[in-house]
C-alpha positions as a Markdown table, in Angstrom:
| # | Residue | x | y | z |
|---|---|---|---|---|
| 1 | Met | 0.0 | 0.0 | 0.0 |
| 2 | Phe | 2.2 | 2.9 | -1.3 |
| 3 | Pro | 0.9 | 6.6 | -1.1 |
| 4 | Gln | -0.7 | 7.7 | -4.3 |
| 5 | Pro | -0.4 | 11.5 | -5.3 |
| 6 | Phe | -3.2 | 13.5 | -4.7 |
| 7 | Arg | -3.3 | 17.3 | -5.6 |
| 8 | Ile | -4.9 | 19.8 | -3.2 |
| 9 | Arg | -7.7 | 21.4 | -5.0 |
| 10 | Lys | -9.1 | 23.9 | -2.3 |
| 11 | Arg | -8.0 | 24.8 | 1.3 |
| 12 | Gln | -10.4 | 26.4 | 3.6 |
| 13 | Ser | -9.6 | 27.7 | 7.3 |
| 14 | Glu | -12.4 | 26.6 | 9.9 |
| 15 | Thr | -10.6 | 28.1 | 12.7 |
| 16 | Leu | -7.1 | 29.4 | 13.7 |
| 17 | Asp | -6.0 | 26.0 | 13.8 |
| 18 | Thr | -8.4 | 23.8 | 12.1 |
| 19 | Phe | -8.4 | 23.6 | 8.2 |
| 20 | Thr | -10.2 | 21.4 | 5.4 |
| 21 | Leu | -8.4 | 20.0 | 2.4 |
| 22 | Lys | -10.2 | 19.0 | -0.9 |
| 23 | Ile | -7.8 | 16.7 | -2.6 |
| 24 | Glu | -8.2 | 14.9 | -5.9 |
| 25 | Pro | -6.0 | 12.2 | -7.7 |
| 26 | Ala | -2.9 | 13.8 | -9.5 |
| 27 | Lys | -3.2 | 11.2 | -12.0 |
| 28 | Ile | -6.1 | 11.8 | -14.6 |
| 29 | Asn | -8.8 | 9.1 | -14.4 |
| 30 | Gln | -7.4 | 7.5 | -11.2 |
| 31 | Ala | -10.3 | 5.4 | -9.8 |
| 32 | Phe | -10.8 | 5.3 | -6.1 |
| 33 | Gly | -13.6 | 4.9 | -3.6 |
| 34 | Phe | -14.3 | 5.0 | 0.1 |
| 35 | Ala | -17.2 | 4.3 | 2.3 |
| 36 | Ala | -18.6 | 6.4 | 5.2 |
| 37 | Gly | -16.7 | 6.4 | 8.4 |
| 38 | Gln | -13.3 | 5.3 | 6.6 |
| 39 | Phe | -10.1 | 7.3 | 7.1 |
| 40 | Asn | -6.8 | 7.6 | 5.0 |
| 41 | Met | -3.3 | 7.8 | 5.9 |
| 42 | Leu | -2.0 | 11.0 | 4.6 |
| 43 | Tyr | 1.5 | 11.6 | 3.9 |
| 44 | Val | 3.4 | 14.8 | 3.6 |
| 45 | Phe | 6.5 | 13.9 | 2.0 |
| 46 | Gly | 9.6 | 14.3 | 3.7 |
| 47 | Val | 8.0 | 14.8 | 7.2 |
| 48 | Gly | 5.6 | 11.8 | 8.0 |
| 49 | Glu | 2.1 | 10.2 | 7.9 |
| 50 | Val | -1.0 | 10.6 | 10.0 |
| 51 | Pro | -4.5 | 9.0 | 9.9 |
| 52 | Ile | -7.3 | 11.3 | 9.1 |
| 53 | Ser | -11.0 | 10.5 | 8.6 |
| 54 | Ile | -12.5 | 11.3 | 5.3 |
| 55 | Cys | -15.4 | 13.9 | 5.6 |
| 56 | Ala | -16.7 | 14.0 | 1.9 |
| 57 | Asp | -19.7 | 12.1 | 0.4 |
| 58 | Pro | -18.7 | 8.5 | -0.9 |
| 59 | Arg | -20.4 | 9.6 | -4.2 |
| 60 | Ser | -18.0 | 12.4 | -4.6 |
| 61 | Lys | -14.9 | 12.6 | -7.0 |
| 62 | Ser | -12.8 | 14.2 | -4.3 |
| 63 | Leu | -11.8 | 13.3 | -0.8 |
| 64 | Met | -11.7 | 15.8 | 2.0 |
| 65 | His | -10.1 | 15.9 | 5.3 |
| 66 | Thr | -10.8 | 18.4 | 8.1 |
| 67 | Thr | -7.8 | 18.4 | 10.4 |
| 68 | Arg | -6.4 | 20.2 | 13.5 |
| 69 | Ala | -2.9 | 21.5 | 13.3 |
| 70 | Val | -1.5 | 19.9 | 16.6 |
| 71 | Gly | 1.8 | 18.0 | 15.3 |
| 72 | Pro | 4.5 | 18.0 | 12.8 |
| 73 | Val | 2.8 | 16.3 | 10.1 |
| 74 | Thr | -0.6 | 18.2 | 10.7 |
| 75 | Met | 1.4 | 21.4 | 11.0 |
| 76 | Ala | 3.2 | 20.7 | 7.9 |
| 77 | Met | -0.3 | 19.8 | 6.3 |
| 78 | Ser | -1.8 | 23.3 | 7.4 |
| 79 | Lys | 0.9 | 25.1 | 5.3 |
| 80 | Leu | -0.2 | 23.3 | 2.0 |
| 81 | Arg | -1.9 | 25.2 | -0.7 |
| 82 | Pro | -4.0 | 24.5 | -3.8 |
| 83 | Gly | -1.8 | 22.7 | -6.3 |
| 84 | Asp | 0.6 | 21.2 | -3.9 |
| 85 | Val | 0.9 | 17.2 | -3.8 |
| 86 | Leu | 0.0 | 15.2 | -0.6 |
| 87 | Gly | 0.3 | 11.3 | -0.5 |
| 88 | Val | -2.9 | 9.2 | 0.2 |
| 89 | Ala | -3.0 | 5.5 | 1.1 |
| 90 | Leu | -6.0 | 4.4 | -0.5 |
| 91 | Asp | -8.1 | 1.4 | 0.6 |
| 92 | Trp | -7.2 | 2.3 | 4.2 |
| 93 | Pro | -7.7 | 0.5 | 6.7 |
| 94 | Pro | -7.0 | -2.8 | 4.7 |
| 95 | Tyr | -9.4 | -4.9 | 6.9 |
| 96 | Ala | -12.4 | -2.2 | 6.9 |
| 97 | Ala | -14.8 | -4.6 | 4.9 |
| 98 | Arg | -14.1 | -7.4 | 7.3 |
| 99 | Cys | -13.9 | -6.0 | 10.8 |
| 100 | Thr | -16.0 | -3.2 | 12.9 |
| 101 | Ser | -14.9 | -2.3 | 16.1 |
| 102 | Leu | -17.0 | 0.2 | 18.4 |
| 103 | Phe | -15.6 | 1.9 | 21.5 |
| 104 | Ala | -17.1 | 4.2 | 24.1 |
| 105 | Gly | -16.4 | 6.0 | 27.3 |
| 106 | Gly | -17.5 | 8.5 | 29.5 |
| 107 | Arg | -18.2 | 9.9 | 33.0 |
| 108 | Asn | -21.0 | 10.4 | 34.9 |
């Protein structure tokens, strides 16, 4: 599972430290799909990788990720602009179709 190049089409600031990236495959006609609740491993080349949930409609032709800049990778992501390239591991997690786990917690 090697990261595929995706080009940033749009960047929107949500708050001072939160941003949304709309990304599309850098290769023309590259097919991809995802299910609701899925996440991607996003790669900032030369910096590292981070798992981020997809916040787009599965019927769309692009991916969207809303992220808070809190560590080295997400801080580097926050500096990316339209036209820049981000690596995306497609079909992540690889076991999503076979396994579902739910976790809950809280306090009274």
